[in-house]
Backbone as CSV, one residue per row, in Angstrom:
resi,resn,N_x,N_y,N_z,CA_x,CA_y,CA_z,C_x,C_y,C_z
1,MET,-53.137,-14.302,33.691,-52.982,-15.642,33.133,-53.214,-15.596,31.633
2,ARG,-52.375,-16.279,30.888,-52.500,-16.321,29.435,-52.289,-17.735,28.948
3,GLN,-53.125,-18.187,28.016,-52.934,-19.480,27.379,-52.690,-19.278,25.900
4,GLY,-51.715,-20.004,25.359,-51.424,-19.901,23.937,-50.304,-20.819,23.533
5,LEU,-49.963,-20.772,22.250,-48.857,-21.562,21.726,-47.562,-20.765,21.820
6,TYR,-46.526,-21.412,22.336,-45.211,-20.804,22.472,-44.214,-21.626,21.663
7,ASN,-43.343,-20.953,20.956,-42.371,-21.627,20.093,-41.108,-21.993,20.857
8,VAL,-40.619,-23.196,20.648,-39.375,-23.638,21.265,-38.205,-22.963,20.557
9,ILE,-37.408,-22.207,21.312,-36.212,-21.558,20.772,-34.981,-22.412,21.034
10,SER,-34.880,-22.981,22.221,-33.768,-23.871,22.547,-34.194,-24.797,23.669
11,ASN,-33.548,-25.950,23.745,-33.852,-26.955,24.770,-32.591,-27.781,24.964
12,GLU,-31.764,-27.392,25.927,-30.431,-27.968,26.028,-30.130,-28.472,27.425
13,SER,-29.282,-29.497,27.496,-28.861,-30.060,28.776,-27.879,-29.115,29.452
14,VAL,-28.093,-28.864,30.770,-27.209,-27.963,31.516,-26.592,-28.637,32.740
15,ALA,-27.075,-29.790,33.117,-26.534,-30.559,34.235,-27.071,-31.981,34.086
16,ARG,-26.717,-32.860,34.999,-27.147,-34.243,34.898,-28.667,-34.333,34.921
17,GLY,-29.264,-34.663,33.788,-30.706,-34.823,33.688,-31.502,-33.539,33.707
18,VAL,-30.836,-32.384,33.700,-31.518,-31.098,33.782,-31.393,-30.356,32.458
19,TYR,-32.523,-29.830,31.989,-32.569,-29.119,30.717,-33.023,-27.677,30.926
20,ARG,-32.553,-26.826,30.039,-32.949,-25.418,30.005,-33.749,-25.198,28.725
21,LEU,-35.021,-24.852,28.883,-35.935,-24.659,27.758,-36.320,-23.195,27.651
22,ARG,-36.080,-22.598,26.491,-36.534,-21.230,26.239,-37.679,-21.269,25.237
23,LEU,-38.775,-20.589,25.595,-39.965,-20.514,24.747,-40.223,-19.068,24.363
24,GLU,-40.636,-18.870,23.118,-40.912,-17.533,22.596,-42.415,-17.275,22.604
25,GLY,-42.797,-16.105,23.122,-44.205,-15.725,23.162,-44.436,-14.647,24.196
26,SER,-45.667,-14.201,24.322,-45.996,-13.103,25.224,-45.748,-13.479,26.680
27,THR,-45.139,-12.554,27.416,-44.910,-12.756,28.848,-45.644,-11.708,29.680
28,ARG,-46.629,-11.070,29.109,-47.345,-10.021,29.835,-48.072,-10.552,31.066
29,ALA,-48.334,-11.859,31.110,-49.030,-12.446,32.260,-48.112,-12.625,33.460
30,LEU,-46.808,-12.489,33.274,-45.862,-12.661,34.380,-45.660,-11.342,35.112
31,ALA,-45.858,-11.385,36.428,-45.697,-10.179,37.240,-44.666,-10.350,38.344
32,ARG,-44.464,-11.597,38.805,-43.566,-11.836,39.930,-42.727,-13.079,39.706
33,ALA,-41.512,-13.049,40.227,-40.719,-14.267,40.301,-41.438,-15.266,41.206
34,GLY,-41.399,-16.534,40.811,-42.095,-17.564,41.580,-43.387,-18.011,40.940
35,GLN,-43.873,-17.268,39.938,-45.035,-17.741,39.191,-44.604,-18.885,38.280
36,PHE,-45.575,-19.637,37.765,-45.206,-20.812,36.997,-46.011,-20.937,35.712
37,ALA,-45.536,-21.828,34.857,-46.196,-22.154,33.595,-46.715,-23.580,33.668
38,ASP,-47.867,-23.824,33.076,-48.434,-25.169,32.973,-48.384,-25.558,31.502
39,ILE,-47.645,-26.608,31.175,-47.352,-26.935,29.784,-47.992,-28.259,29.390
40,ARG,-48.681,-28.241,28.255,-49.226,-29.478,27.688,-48.146,-30.146,26.854
41,ILE,-47.914,-31.425,27.114,-46.876,-32.177,26.419,-47.540,-33.280,25.600
42,ASP,-47.197,-33.364,24.345,-47.806,-34.355,23.456,-47.671,-35.764,24.020
43,GLY,-48.783,-36.491,24.030,-48.788,-37.868,24.480,-48.930,-38.045,25.975
44,VAL,-49.039,-36.926,26.712,-49.171,-36.979,28.168,-50.500,-36.365,28.558
45,TYR,-51.253,-37.041,29.426,-52.634,-36.623,29.716,-52.703,-35.282,30.428
46,LEU,-51.985,-35.134,31.537,-52.071,-33.907,32.327,-50.947,-32.942,31.973
47,ARG,-51.237,-31.653,32.073,-50.194,-30.651,31.933,-49.166,-30.811,33.049
48,ARG,-47.997,-30.232,32.840,-46.941,-30.260,33.840,-46.593,-28.824,34.244
49,PRO,-46.503,-28.554,35.574,-46.158,-27.205,36.038,-44.640,-27.021,36.146
50,PHE,-44.155,-25.846,35.742,-42.732,-25.531,35.821,-42.563,-24.078,36.262
51,SER,-41.726,-23.860,37.265,-41.425,-22.500,37.694,-40.668,-21.765,36.596
52,VAL,-40.950,-20.491,36.457,-40.258,-19.662,35.466,-38.931,-19.191,36.056
53,ALA,-37.848,-19.466,35.350,-36.512,-19.099,35.820,-36.094,-17.713,35.360
54,ASP,-36.636,-17.262,34.245,-36.263,-15.961,33.703,-37.263,-15.603,32.605
55,TRP,-37.402,-14.317,32.362,-38.244,-13.898,31.239,-37.859,-12.505,30.783
56,ASP,-38.232,-12.204,29.533,-38.095,-10.872,28.983,-39.314,-10.621,28.101
57,ASP,-39.270,-9.567,27.298,-40.441,-9.230,26.490,-40.715,-10.246,25.390
58,GLU,-39.721,-11.059,25.054,-39.865,-11.973,23.924,-40.180,-13.405,24.316
59,GLY,-39.967,-13.773,25.574,-40.237,-15.143,25.970,-39.764,-15.437,27.374
60,PHE,-39.763,-16.720,27.734,-39.382,-17.106,29.096,-38.584,-18.395,29.080
61,VAL,-37.971,-18.680,30.230,-37.089,-19.828,30.388,-37.535,-20.667,31.575
62,ILE,-37.512,-21.990,31.411,-37.676,-22.904,32.534,-36.486,-23.845,32.572
63,LEU,-36.166,-24.343,33.754,-35.210,-25.431,33.916,-35.960,-26.598,34.538
64,TYR,-35.782,-27.776,34.002,-36.526,-28.930,34.494,-35.635,-30.162,34.493
65,LYS,-35.960,-31.090,35.388,-35.219,-32.343,35.479,-36.054,-33.478,34.908
66,VAL,-35.438,-34.325,34.129,-36.133,-35.475,33.551,-36.325,-36.523,34.636
67,VAL,-37.586,-36.705,35.046,-37.881,-37.643,36.133,-38.996,-38.618,35.786
68,GLY,-39.704,-38.400,34.701,-40.827,-39.266,34.376,-41.233,-39.108,32.924
69,GLU,-42.402,-39.653,32.598,-42.882,-39.688,31.218,-42.983,-38.292,30.602
70,GLY,-43.559,-37.346,31.368,-43.773,-36.015,30.824,-42.484,-35.280,30.531
71,THR,-41.566,-35.275,31.483,-40.307,-34.546,31.277,-39.404,-35.253,30.266
72,ARG,-39.512,-36.581,30.155,-38.759,-37.276,29.096,-39.250,-36.829,27.728
73,ALA,-40.566,-36.700,27.583,-41.117,-36.240,26.309,-40.725,-34.783,26.048
74,LEU,-40.740,-33.957,27.086,-40.393,-32.545,26.917,-38.941,-32.389,26.484
75,ALA,-38.066,-33.261,26.962,-36.658,-33.184,26.590,-36.451,-33.398,25.097
76,GLY,-37.447,-33.961,24.430,-37.347,-34.180,22.991,-37.837,-33.013,22.155
77,ALA,-38.348,-31.962,22.796,-38.840,-30.799,22.051,-37.668,-30.078,21.397
78,ARG,-37.816,-29.735,20.144,-36.752,-29.109,19.381,-37.191,-27.749,18.842
79,PRO,-36.223,-26.873,18.537,-36.575,-25.589,17.934,-37.487,-25.777,16.728
80,GLY,-38.525,-24.969,16.685,-39.534,-25.103,15.641,-40.807,-25.754,16.146
81,HIS,-40.715,-26.522,17.245,-41.903,-27.083,17.867,-42.672,-25.979,18.595
82,SER,-43.969,-26.194,18.761,-44.795,-25.280,19.550,-45.406,-26.049,20.710
83,LEU,-45.527,-25.397,21.862,-46.117,-26.006,23.048,-47.279,-25.151,23.540
84,ASP,-48.338,-25.814,23.961,-49.508,-25.140,24.527,-49.206,-24.829,25.994
85,VAL,-49.194,-23.538,26.332,-48.756,-23.094,27.658,-49.815,-22.207,28.300
86,ILE,-50.062,-22.445,29.582,-50.790,-21.476,30.408,-49.740,-20.798,31.272
87,LEU,-49.631,-19.489,31.159,-48.533,-18.751,31.777,-49.051,-17.728,32.786
88,GLY,-48.231,-17.470,33.805,-48.581,-16.468,34.805,-49.431,-17.015,35.928
89,LEU,-49.248,-18.302,36.241,-50.034,-18.946,37.294,-49.369,-18.755,38.655
90,GLY,-50.176,-18.762,39.695,-49.660,-18.658,41.052,-49.400,-17.227,41.472
91,ASN,-49.050,-17.077,42.757,-48.914,-15.732,43.321,-47.497,-15.174,43.249
92,GLY,-46.475,-16.001,43.338,-45.100,-15.530,43.286,-44.602,-14.942,44.600
93,PHE,-43.299,-14.660,44.626,-42.653,-14.082,45.804,-42.929,-12.581,45.886
94,ASP,-42.862,-12.073,47.111,-42.996,-10.631,47.336,-41.624,-10.068,47.681
95,GLU,-40.967,-9.456,46.697,-39.620,-8.927,46.924,-39.624,-7.532,47.533
96,THR,-40.796,-6.975,47.757,-40.869,-5.600,48.275,-40.657,-5.524,49.782
97,ILE,-40.565,-6.681,50.458,-40.535,-6.669,51.922,-39.175,-7.049,52.484
98,SER,-38.122,-7.015,51.652,-36.783,-7.364,52.128,-35.756,-6.392,51.568
99,ARG,-34.800,-6.023,52.419,-33.662,-5.223,51.979,-32.373,-6.025,52.021
100,ALA,-32.410,-7.218,52.628,-31.221,-8.074,52.721,-31.672,-9.529,52.615
101,PRO,-32.043,-9.978,51.411,-32.661,-11.295,51.256,-31.659,-12.445,51.213
102,LEU,-32.111,-13.585,51.723,-31.406,-14.849,51.593,-32.253,-15.759,50.718
103,LEU,-31.686,-16.250,49.631,-32.375,-17.152,48.715,-31.888,-18.569,48.961
104,ILE,-32.808,-19.497,49.224,-32.447,-20.873,49.565,-33.085,-21.815,48.556
105,GLY,-32.259,-22.533,47.809,-32.776,-23.431,46.786,-32.240,-24.834,46.929
106,GLY,-33.097,-25.812,46.682,-32.688,-27.205,46.702,-32.919,-27.840,45.345
107,GLY,-31.847,-28.278,44.679,-31.981,-28.934,43.382,-32.654,-28.047,42.353
108,VAL,-33.679,-28.590,41.685,-34.379,-27.805,40.665,-35.376,-26.836,41.299
109,GLY,-35.273,-26.613,42.612,-35.982,-25.515,43.251,-35.258,-24.194,43.057
110,ALA,-34.044,-24.233,42.508,-33.264,-23.009,42.323,-33.805,-22.072,41.238
111,PRO,-34.404,-22.549,40.143,-34.775,-21.652,39.047,-35.613,-20.428,39.407
112,PRO,-36.705,-20.539,40.171,-37.456,-19.302,40.460,-36.661,-18.309,41.293
113,LEU,-35.651,-18.800,42.022,-34.818,-17.904,42.826,-33.874,-17.098,41.948
114,TYR,-33.523,-17.631,40.778,-32.724,-16.844,39.838,-33.536,-15.648,39.346
115,ALA,-34.788,-15.880,38.996,-35.647,-14.774,38.575,-35.814,-13.754,39.696
116,LEU,-35.932,-14.242,40.928,-36.076,-13.354,42.072,-34.796,-12.551,42.290
117,ALA,-33.649,-13.192,42.149,-32.373,-12.492,42.313,-32.248,-11.361,41.305
118,LYS,-32.656,-11.598,40.062,-32.584,-10.550,39.047,-33.449,-9.359,39.416
119,ARG,-34.598,-9.621,40.006,-35.475,-8.515,40.399,-34.869,-7.725,41.555
120,PHE,-34.249,-8.415,42.506,-33.573,-7.704,43.593,-32.405,-6.872,43.057
121,ILE,-31.592,-7.472,42.203,-30.460,-6.751,41.628,-30.943,-5.516,40.878
122,GLY,-32.091,-5.635,40.231,-32.629,-4.519,39.477,-32.999,-3.317,40.320
123,ILE,-33.204,-3.525,41.621,-33.520,-2.401,42.512,-32.368,-2.125,43.485
124,GLY,-31.185,-2.640,43.124,-29.992,-2.310,43.883,-29.758,-3.124,45.138
125,ILE,-30.396,-4.289,45.260,-30.235,-5.144,46.434,-29.510,-6.422,46.017
126,LYS,-28.438,-6.785,46.743,-27.670,-7.984,46.427,-28.043,-9.116,47.377
127,PRO,-28.695,-10.146,46.880,-29.041,-11.281,47.742,-27.838,-12.183,48.023
128,VAL,-27.981,-12.987,49.056,-27.106,-14.128,49.291,-27.885,-15.370,48.875
129,ALA,-27.246,-16.268,48.143,-27.911,-17.494,47.689,-27.254,-18.709,48.327
130,LEU,-28.059,-19.560,48.939,-27.608,-20.826,49.528,-28.289,-21.945,48.754
131,LEU,-27.502,-22.729,48.020,-28.040,-23.750,47.133,-27.545,-25.130,47.543
132,GLY,-28.441,-26.105,47.519,-28.076,-27.466,47.862,-28.338,-28.429,46.713
133,PHE,-27.376,-29.314,46.447,-27.507,-30.284,45.362,-27.000,-31.647,45.834
134,ALA,-27.373,-32.676,45.090,-26.934,-34.024,45.449,-25.436,-34.196,45.227
135,SER,-24.909,-33.660,44.111,-23.491,-33.800,43.784,-23.085,-32.675,42.850
136,ARG,-21.803,-32.611,42.506,-21.310,-31.566,41.612,-21.949,-31.656,40.230
137,CYS,-22.326,-32.859,39.820,-22.948,-33.036,38.505,-24.348,-32.428,38.432
138,ASP,-24.901,-32.085,39.591,-26.276,-31.589,39.638,-26.372,-30.075,39.816
139,ILE,-25.239,-29.395,39.928,-25.254,-27.956,40.200,-25.824,-27.184,39.019
140,ILE,-26.775,-26.313,39.305,-27.328,-25.418,38.286,-27.395,-23.998,38.851
141,LEU,-27.205,-23.032,37.977,-27.430,-21.605,38.226,-26.475,-20.948,39.220
142,ALA,-25.551,-21.695,39.788,-24.604,-21.075,40.724,-23.755,-20.030,40.010
143,ASP,-23.215,-20.369,38.844,-22.392,-19.415,38.103,-23.220,-18.232,37.617
144,GLU,-24.453,-18.502,37.199,-25.310,-17.421,36.720,-25.647,-16.443,37.842
145,LEU,-25.854,-16.956,39.044,-26.114,-16.078,40.182,-24.873,-15.268,40.543
146,ARG,-23.714,-15.885,40.464,-22.472,-15.144,40.715,-22.287,-14.036,39.676
147,ALA,-22.684,-14.326,38.437,-22.574,-13.322,37.387,-23.467,-12.120,37.652
148,LEU,-24.521,-12.318,38.432,-25.375,-11.199,38.840,-24.766,-10.416,39.994
149,ASP,-23.650,-10.901,40.520,-22.954,-10.309,41.665,-23.592,-10.704,42.993
150,CYS,-24.206,-11.889,43.017,-24.711,-12.446,44.272,-23.600,-13.256,44.949
151,ARG,-23.602,-13.255,46.261,-22.754,-14.189,47.004,-23.457,-15.540,46.993
152,VAL,-22.749,-16.585,46.562,-23.359,-17.907,46.404,-22.625,-18.927,47.257
153,MET,-23.398,-19.690,48.036,-22.871,-20.791,48.838,-23.526,-22.073,48.339
154,VAL,-22.716,-23.105,48.107,-23.224,-24.369,47.565,-22.908,-25.506,48.528
155,THR,-23.912,-26.328,48.818,-23.706,-27.531,49.617,-23.993,-28.761,48.766
156,LEU,-23.261,-29.840,49.031,-23.390,-31.070,48.256,-23.612,-32.250,49.188
157,GLU,-24.689,-32.973,48.992,-24.949,-34.148,49.823,-23.868,-35.201,49.637
158,SER,-23.296,-35.271,48.428,-22.240,-36.254,48.170,-21.004,-36.002,49.007
159,GLU,-20.870,-34.778,49.518,-19.741,-34.424,50.367,-20.158,-34.261,51.828
160,GLY,-21.349,-34.787,52.148,-21.798,-34.838,53.533,-22.341,-33.540,54.084
161,GLU,-22.790,-32.642,53.219,-23.272,-31.347,53.695,-24.637,-31.037,53.093
162,ARG,-25.527,-30.493,53.935,-26.858,-30.096,53.504,-27.034,-28.589,53.683
163,VAL,-28.083,-28.080,53.053,-28.389,-26.658,53.153,-28.470,-26.208,54.607
164,THR,-29.118,-26.998,55.437,-29.313,-26.596,56.831,-28.011,-26.534,57.618
165,ASP,-26.961,-27.204,57.136,-25.675,-27.153,57.822,-25.033,-25.775,57.731
166,ARG,-25.411,-24.996,56.721,-24.815,-23.670,56.541,-25.853,-22.551,56.675
167,LEU,-27.006,-22.914,57.189,-28.095,-21.947,57.270,-27.780,-20.800,58.218
168,ASP,-27.178,-21.093,59.367,-26.845,-20.025,60.314,-25.839,-19.055,59.708
169,GLU,-24.839,-19.587,59.045,-23.829,-18.745,58.401,-24.453,-17.882,57.300
170,ALA,-25.292,-18.502,56.483,-25.877,-17.783,55.350,-26.869,-16.710,55.786
171,SER,-27.545,-16.928,56.904,-28.593,-16.004,57.333,-28.072,-14.824,58.136
172,ALA,-26.782,-14.836,58.484,-26.202,-13.715,59.224,-26.337,-12.435,58.408
173,ASP,-26.818,-11.390,59.011,-27.053,-10.056,58.434,-28.156,-10.019,57.378
174,ARG,-28.921,-11.095,57.261,-30.076,-11.121,56.346,-31.346,-10.767,57.118
175,ASP,-32.373,-10.265,56.423,-33.612,-9.909,57.124,-34.801,-10.787,56.759
176,ARG,-34.672,-11.602,55.695,-35.793,-12.447,55.263,-35.255,-13.506,54.320
177,PHE,-35.898,-14.691,54.317,-35.478,-15.718,53.371,-36.595,-16.037,52.390
178,TYR,-36.175,-16.538,51.233,-37.076,-16.996,50.180,-36.570,-18.367,49.754
179,ALA,-37.405,-19.394,49.829,-36.931,-20.755,49.615,-37.814,-21.517,48.641
180,CYS,-37.175,-22.407,47.887,-37.900,-23.330,47.010,-37.081,-24.602,46.895
181,GLY,-37.749,-25.743,47.006,-37.052,-27.018,46.929,-37.923,-28.144,47.443
182,PRO,-37.347,-29.299,47.689,-38.105,-30.450,48.189,-38.753,-30.129,49.536
183,GLU,-39.886,-30.758,49.802,-40.611,-30.459,51.028,-39.777,-30.718,52.274
184,GLY,-38.988,-31.788,52.277,-38.160,-32.063,53.446,-37.210,-30.920,53.754
185,MET,-36.609,-30.354,52.711,-35.715,-29.223,52.913,-36.490,-28.012,53.424
186,LEU,-37.652,-27.749,52.830,-38.443,-26.590,53.240,-38.888,-26.711,54.693
187,ARG,-39.276,-27.903,55.103,-39.676,-28.095,56.500,-38.501,-27.829,57.443
188,ALA,-37.314,-28.319,57.043,-36.138,-28.118,57.885,-35.754,-26.642,57.959
189,VAL,-35.859,-25.938,56.836,-35.550,-24.510,56.818,-36.539,-23.743,57.678
190,LYS,-37.812,-24.070,57.555,-38.841,-23.394,58.353,-38.587,-23.594,59.845
191,ARG,-38.182,-24.801,60.207,-37.955,-25.133,61.613,-36.684,-24.474,62.154
192,GLN,-35.645,-24.414,61.332,-34.342,-23.993,61.829,-34.076,-22.505,61.665
193,CYS,-34.569,-21.891,60.605,-34.213,-20.504,60.324,-35.062,-19.552,61.160
194,GLY,-34.422,-18.662,61.883,-35.140,-17.728,62.740,-35.685,-16.522,62.012
195,LEU,-35.359,-16.368,60.732,-35.848,-15.224,59.967,-37.286,-15.444,59.505
196,PRO,-38.041,-14.367,59.284,-39.310,-14.518,58.558,-38.995,-14.901,57.123
197,GLY,-39.943,-15.494,56.438,-39.644,-15.899,55.071,-40.843,-16.388,54.303
198,GLN,-40.576,-16.708,53.033,-41.584,-17.261,52.142,-41.047,-18.543,51.532
199,LEU,-41.937,-19.541,51.387,-41.555,-20.833,50.844,-42.427,-21.152,49.637
200,SER,-41.794,-21.561,48.555,-42.512,-21.977,47.352,-42.583,-23.499,47.341
201,LEU,-43.795,-24.035,47.380,-43.978,-25.478,47.508,-43.912,-26.172,46.151
202,GLU,-43.226,-27.298,46.124,-43.191,-28.146,44.935,-44.210,-29.268,45.142
203,THR,-45.371,-29.114,44.529,-46.490,-30.030,44.762,-47.033,-30.548,43.446
204,ARG,-47.412,-31.807,43.412,-48.045,-32.356,42.208,-49.370,-31.628,41.957
205,MET,-49.600,-31.270,40.716,-50.831,-30.570,40.345,-51.502,-31.303,39.195
206,ALA,-52.819,-31.337,39.229,-53.561,-31.955,38.136,-54.027,-30.903,37.128
207,CYS,-54.773,-29.896,37.602,-55.306,-28.896,36.671,-54.441,-27.646,36.600
208,GLY,-53.843,-27.239,37.713,-53.001,-26.052,37.741,-53.740,-24.738,37.843
209,VAL,-55.064,-24.778,37.833,-55.842,-23.533,37.853,-56.878,-23.509,38.980
210,GLY,-56.762,-24.416,39.939,-57.608,-24.360,41.126,-58.918,-25.090,41.068
211,LEU,-59.192,-25.824,39.997,-60.490,-26.485,39.865,-60.571,-27.811,40.614
212,CYS,-59.487,-28.591,40.601,-59.569,-29.947,41.144,-59.233,-30.026,42.635
213,ARG,-58.536,-29.025,43.151,-58.133,-28.972,44.560,-57.198,-30.115,44.949
214,GLY,-56.605,-30.780,43.978,-55.723,-31.900,44.278,-54.400,-31.500,44.898
215,CYS,-54.034,-30.224,44.779,-52.752,-29.767,45.318,-52.918,-29.036,46.644
216,THR,-54.057,-29.197,47.285,-54.330,-28.466,48.528,-53.319,-28.807,49.627
217,CYS,-52.827,-27.779,50.292,-51.958,-27.963,51.452,-52.634,-27.342,52.667
218,MET,-52.193,-27.722,53.854,-52.828,-27.233,55.071,-52.078,-26.021,55.616
219,THR,-52.838,-24.960,55.866,-52.286,-23.766,56.505,-53.024,-23.542,57.823
220,LEU,-52.585,-22.549,58.572,-53.218,-22.265,59.862,-54.633,-21.733,59.705
221,THR,-55.008,-21.332,58.499,-56.375,-20.863,58.249,-57.153,-21.826,57.357
222,GLY,-56.680,-23.081,57.272,-57.390,-24.086,56.497,-56.643,-24.492,55.241
223,GLY,-57.288,-25.334,54.427,-56.676,-25.828,53.209,-56.564,-24.749,52.147
224,LYS,-55.429,-24.689,51.475,-55.198,-23.726,50.410,-54.683,-24.459,49.172
225,ARG,-55.147,-24.021,48.003,-54.704,-24.608,46.741,-53.338,-24.035,46.381
226,VAL,-52.355,-24.919,46.250,-50.994,-24.467,45.953,-50.936,-23.754,44.607
227,CYS,-51.736,-24.187,43.642,-51.662,-23.603,42.300,-52.279,-22.215,42.224
228,VAL,-53.141,-21.854,43.164,-53.834,-20.565,43.111,-53.437,-19.682,44.283
229,GLU,-53.668,-20.149,45.518,-53.272,-19.360,46.693,-51.756,-19.399,46.901
230,GLY,-51.085,-20.356,46.294,-49.635,-20.473,46.315,-49.091,-20.236,44.919
231,PRO,-47.943,-20.816,44.577,-47.202,-21.804,45.365,-46.400,-21.213,46.523
232,VAL,-46.373,-19.864,46.609,-45.585,-19.215,47.657,-46.461,-18.927,48.867
233,PHE,-45.982,-19.363,50.043,-46.690,-19.120,51.303,-45.721,-18.512,52.307
234,ASP,-46.243,-17.639,53.159,-45.431,-17.130,54.259,-45.096,-18.272,55.207
235,LYS,-43.899,-18.253,55.710,-43.430,-19.268,56.654,-44.433,-19.463,57.787
236,GLU,-44.934,-18.349,58.324,-45.811,-18.414,59.491,-47.181,-18.998,59.170
237,ALA,-47.555,-19.050,57.890,-48.895,-19.490,57.513,-49.021,-21.005,57.414
238,LEU,-47.910,-21.701,57.159,-47.974,-23.132,56.926,-48.133,-23.920,58.226
239,ALA,-49.007,-24.894,58.201,-49.280,-25.705,59.395,-48.346,-26.900,59.436
240,TRP,-47.064,-26.645,59.475,-46.040,-27.690,59.544,-45.460,-27.738,60.946
């Protein structure tokens, strides 16, 4: 975990209400796809957590949707601004346990799966990605995943199709799934998909470092803090 000031390199709209923010600074605290950053935003009391979509030696990228006061303020950040960031939080996905992964993303749950796909590609494994969005205006990262040479399947609620409608097709010949998105989608995937897997929970957090326990979720072995013991949990561990 590292806390410090990170410089805004770019902050641009990439889909309806969705922005891509690149920050410059040390990324040595990042070890796994699925870890997140907690960002202090001027004029907003609590930090906001964001999954890391990509990183290199010079900085990292997040994608976020403008949904409230904090993200509206963040959308106004311009190159030259600095943001106070705690980086390298959470446990992240374990990519060492799959040879044929299925990546399942819902909306802005897709970003950490892009980072995970890059790590799989780096060791010679091509994932299949199943992404669900509200409409065509909301699609993110599908083209970028295809550019990595991933097979990508997209479902659109506006056209009457959900991720779970294509789950059987997408999971054929796969050995494990990795999912991130709204809780309703994650519950449906956990219930319907017969593969073992890991789910990254999107949960409101107050402190982001395990002190307040406000993000606690229930597992088969008791309450766990999503910001510390998660955000990634094994499918079998969640008490859903």
